[in-house]
C-alpha positions as a printed NumPy array, in Angstrom:
array([[ 12.958,   3.977,  20.929],
       [ 12.295,   5.897,  17.696],
       [ 12.721,   2.729,  15.63 ],
       [ 10.318,   0.863,  17.917],
       [  7.666,   3.588,  17.596],
       [  7.896,   4.025,  13.827],
       [  9.162,   0.534,  12.99 ],
       [ 11.295,  -0.816,  10.189],
       [ 10.061,  -0.305,   6.646],
       [ 10.399,  -2.908,   3.919],
       [ 10.683,  -2.097,   0.213],
       [  6.931,  -2.432,  -0.465],
       [  5.968,  -0.144,   2.411],
       [  8.524,   2.481,   1.43 ],
       [  7.404,   2.338,  -2.202],
       [  3.744,   2.795,  -1.233],
       [  4.48 ,   5.635,   1.178],
       [  6.931,   7.623,  -0.942],
       [  4.939,   7.126,  -4.144],
       [  1.738,   8.165,  -2.423],
       [  3.307,  11.274,  -0.915],
       [  4.869,  12.248,  -4.232],
       [  1.598,  11.85 ,  -6.162],
       [ -0.451,  13.784,  -3.592],
       [  2.031,  16.671,  -3.535],
       [  2.408,  16.658,  -7.337],
       [ -1.356,  16.744,  -7.939],
       [ -1.7  ,  19.545,  -5.412],
       [  0.92 ,  21.659,  -7.159],
       [ -0.151,  20.935, -10.737],
       [ -3.852,  21.59 , -10.148],
       [ -3.32 ,  24.243,  -7.455],
       [ -5.264,  22.235,  -4.931],
       [ -5.917,  23.597,  -1.451],
       [ -3.188,  23.006,   1.096],
       [ -5.799,  21.526,   3.412],
       [ -6.682,  18.705,   1.023],
       [ -2.989,  17.942,   0.521],
       [ -2.305,  17.839,   4.271],
       [ -5.393,  15.697,   4.831],
       [ -4.239,  13.261,   2.162],
       [ -0.724,  13.027,   3.602],
       [ -1.904,  12.356,   7.161],
       [ -4.542,   9.935,   5.894],
       [ -1.981,   7.932,   3.95 ],
       [  0.302,   7.933,   6.988],
       [ -2.376,   6.593,   9.336],
       [ -3.32 ,   3.782,   6.92 ],
       [  0.249,   2.593,   6.377],
       [  1.24 ,   2.805,  10.048],
       [ -1.912,   0.855,  10.9  ],
       [ -0.886,  -1.711,   8.273],
       [  2.363,  -2.098,  10.2  ],
       [  0.456,  -2.509,  13.475],
       [  2.018,   0.673,  14.863],
       [  0.051,   2.619,  17.435],
       [  1.45 ,   5.95 ,  16.193],
       [ -0.978,   5.586,  13.297],
       [ -3.846,   6.523,  15.638],
       [ -2.237,   9.915,  16.291],
       [ -2.057,  10.521,  12.536],
       [ -5.73 ,   9.523,  12.341],
       [ -6.718,  12.24 ,  14.821],
       [ -4.977,  14.931,  12.791],
       [ -6.554,  13.615,   9.595],
       [-10.026,  13.653,  11.178],
       [ -9.783,  17.384,  11.911],
       [ -8.788,  18.432,   8.379],
       [-10.989,  15.871,   6.646],
       [-14.07 ,  16.991,   8.578],
       [-13.506,  20.605,   7.516],
       [-13.15 ,  19.58 ,   3.86 ],
       [-16.24 ,  17.384,   4.047],
       [-18.3  ,  20.193,   5.564],
       [-17.289,  22.561,   2.761],
       [-18.51 ,  19.985,   0.223],
       [-21.767,  19.347,   2.14 ],
       [-20.774,  15.784,   2.97 ],
       [-22.406,  16.074,   6.383],
       [-22.377,  12.321,   6.834],
       [-18.582,  12.338,   6.617],
       [-18.415,  15.117,   9.229],
       [-20.734,  13.235,  11.567],
       [-18.974,   9.895,  11.28 ],
       [-15.513,  11.368,  11.809],
       [-16.25 ,  13.747,  14.68 ],
       [-19.015,  11.906,  16.527],
       [-18.144,   8.279,  15.83 ],
       [-14.626,   7.665,  14.547],
       [-12.85 ,   9.968,  16.995],
       [-14.417,   8.368,  20.122],
       [-13.912,   4.9  ,  18.653],
       [-10.229,   5.567,  17.967],
       [ -9.82 ,   6.341,  21.665],
       [-11.258,   2.898,  22.42 ],
       [ -8.934,   1.5  ,  19.756],
       [ -5.962,   3.219,  21.42 ],
       [ -6.761,   1.645,  24.79 ],
       [ -7.239,  -1.796,  23.213],
       [ -3.96 ,  -1.571,  21.302],
       [ -1.997,  -0.301,  24.324],
       [ -3.171,  -3.338,  26.284],
       [ -2.107,  -5.686,  23.503],
       [  1.271,  -4.509,  22.285],
       [  3.71 ,  -7.245,  21.411],
       [  7.27 ,  -7.369,  20.214],
       [  8.691,  -4.064,  18.904],
       [  5.522,  -2.201,  19.898],
       [  3.485,  -4.013,  17.221],
       [ -0.142,  -4.729,  18.123],
       [ -1.107,  -8.373,  18.597],
       [ -3.531,  -9.415,  15.856],
       [ -6.748, -10.924,  17.195],
       [ -8.959, -13.672,  15.768],
       [-12.695, -13.02 ,  15.968],
       [-15.494, -15.541,  15.548],
       [-17.898, -15.824,  12.627],
       [-20.752, -15.241,  15.085],
       [-19.335, -11.846,  16.061],
       [-18.863, -10.878,  12.413],
       [-22.494, -11.786,  11.606],
       [-23.851,  -9.845,  14.6  ],
       [-21.784,  -6.763,  13.751],
       [-22.904,  -6.87 ,  10.107],
       [-26.566,  -7.111,  11.15 ],
       [-26.15 ,  -4.087,  13.417],
       [-24.433,  -2.254,  10.538],
       [-27.406,  -2.992,   8.261],
       [-29.804,  -1.523,  10.811],
       [-27.495,   1.496,  11.185],
       [-27.56 ,   1.994,   7.411],
       [-31.352,   2.36 ,   7.424],
       [-31.276,   4.78 ,  10.371],
       [-28.482,   6.956,   8.98 ],
       [-30.086,   7.046,   5.536],
       [-33.125,   8.866,   6.897],
       [-31.113,  11.061,   9.276],
       [-28.733,  12.244,   6.562],
       [-31.612,  12.674,   4.135],
       [-33.276,  15.044,   6.6  ],
       [-30.026,  17.035,   6.825],
       [-29.841,  17.461,   3.061],
       [-26.597,  15.512,   2.693],
       [-25.052,  15.393,  -0.784],
       [-24.75 ,  11.951,  -2.453],
       [-27.   ,  10.361,   0.182],
       [-26.477,   6.688,  -0.696],
       [-22.693,   6.944,  -0.898],
       [-22.501,   9.051,   2.268],
       [-24.571,   6.497,   4.179],
       [-22.44 ,   3.591,   2.964],
       [-19.353,   5.557,   3.962],
       [-20.659,   6.018,   7.513],
       [-21.537,   2.358,   8.012],
       [-18.274,   1.013,   6.572],
       [-16.282,   3.52 ,   8.65 ],
       [-17.986,   2.278,  11.806],
       [-17.361,  -1.338,  10.815],
       [-13.721,  -0.652,  10.018],
       [-13.028,   1.201,  13.267],
       [-14.821,  -1.49 ,  15.274],
       [-12.805,  -4.294,  13.687],
       [ -9.575,  -2.371,  14.223],
       [-10.518,  -1.84 ,  17.875],
       [-10.915,  -5.619,  18.041],
       [ -7.456,  -5.903,  16.419],
       [ -8.871,  -7.804,  13.451],
       [ -7.505,  -7.785,   9.914],
       [-11.084,  -7.463,   8.662],
       [-10.886,  -3.79 ,   9.566],
       [ -8.847,  -3.288,   6.405],
       [-11.517,  -4.961,   4.277],
       [-14.133,  -2.596,   5.696],
       [-11.822,   0.361,   5.07 ],
       [-11.288,  -0.928,   1.527],
       [-15.025,  -0.679,   0.825],
       [-15.172,   2.676,   2.595],
       [-12.287,   4.145,   0.603],
       [-13.75 ,   2.851,  -2.657],
       [-16.915,   4.803,  -1.827],
       [-14.82 ,   7.843,  -0.919],
       [-13.215,   7.651,  -4.358],
       [-16.664,   8.19 ,  -5.85 ],
       [-17.505,  11.011,  -3.447],
       [-14.283,  12.91 ,  -4.044],
       [-14.394,  12.291,  -7.785],
       [-17.739,  14.082,  -7.818],
       [-16.322,  16.831,  -5.608],
       [-13.308,  17.176,  -7.924],
       [-15.587,  17.561, -10.953],
       [-17.148,  20.533,  -9.162],
       [-13.838,  21.938,  -7.905],
       [-10.452,  20.762,  -9.241],
       [ -8.821,  21.767,  -5.942],
       [-10.222,  18.574,  -4.43 ],
       [ -7.996,  16.426,  -6.665],
       [ -5.403,  15.97 ,  -3.92 ],
       [ -8.065,  14.351,  -1.745],
       [ -9.202,  12.145,  -4.633],
       [ -5.61 ,  11.052,  -5.237],
       [ -5.16 ,  10.322,  -1.537],
       [ -8.219,   8.078,  -1.177],
       [ -7.149,   6.181,  -4.3  ],
       [ -3.84 ,   5.484,  -2.545],
       [ -5.765,   4.442,   0.566],
       [ -7.435,   1.658,  -1.426],
       [ -4.047,   0.207,  -2.386],
       [ -2.787,   0.605,   1.177],
       [ -5.889,  -1.148,   2.58 ],
       [ -5.162,  -4.186,   0.433],
       [ -1.571,  -4.192,   1.66 ],
       [ -2.776,  -3.774,   5.266],
       [ -5.034,  -6.833,   5.05 ],
       [ -2.181,  -8.93 ,   3.655],
       [  0.299,  -7.513,   6.18 ],
       [ -1.913,  -8.302,   9.166],
       [ -2.431, -11.84 ,   7.906],
       [  1.335, -12.303,   7.82 ],
       [  1.682, -10.668,  11.259],
       [ -0.97 , -12.946,  12.712],
       [  0.719, -16.113,  11.456],
       [  4.111, -14.915,  12.71 ],
       [  2.745, -13.997,  16.138],
       [  0.955, -17.32 ,  16.486],
       [  4.163, -19.127,  15.593],
       [  6.171, -17.098,  18.12 ],
       [  3.628, -17.752,  20.887],
       [  3.386, -21.497,  20.201],
       [  5.148, -23.593,  22.836],
       [  8.334, -25.258,  21.671],
       [  8.181, -28.993,  22.171],
       [ 11.51 , -30.586,  22.954],
       [ 12.329, -34.243,  23.198],
       [ 14.94 , -35.73 ,  25.433],
       [ 17.125, -38.637,  24.488],
       [ 18.382, -41.213,  26.887]])
């Protein structure tokens, strides 16, 4: 049961996970970063890599990460990050959990879904409208780094939506989101070196997002092959 929940790890996954953990911990110790940023980074890396494996346990890691990350974001006046995590991402991950539970395949790995171009276009149009709305809302709240915070909100929503739909495009949206977070936490680190663990973590997320997109593409092809009917011929 434990192996089914956590899954088997190949060399690439182990290298990403262990290297990421080592770097986050090392940066935290060397620069005397806050324990909260280190814990946030560790749980964040865990949720990304378990999601890349299609394992539902990754959602549980996401919930823990949301709590710590929201506290860190609030301290740095990234109110947009607090809003998107508490008010949007947490509810959406519950929807994601239900969707994944209904579509678990072999070895408790989620079944990758194919979505239409029409759905992608509609979702992107809605995201553009959301960007305009959130820009003015966050501006009124005095959010730091307004443009980057707004982009982070919209890409987070896109990513969580696509993952709820079990689409590999969720990792592309998270890739853009984490690239923006690299900028946000770089600026925060320049103000306070204790944020370096968080900066290191989001940099590792970018690499893990790329791996997740590739991994889900491989999973999708394998699942389609396994579900294809086997045609047999009979000989007289």
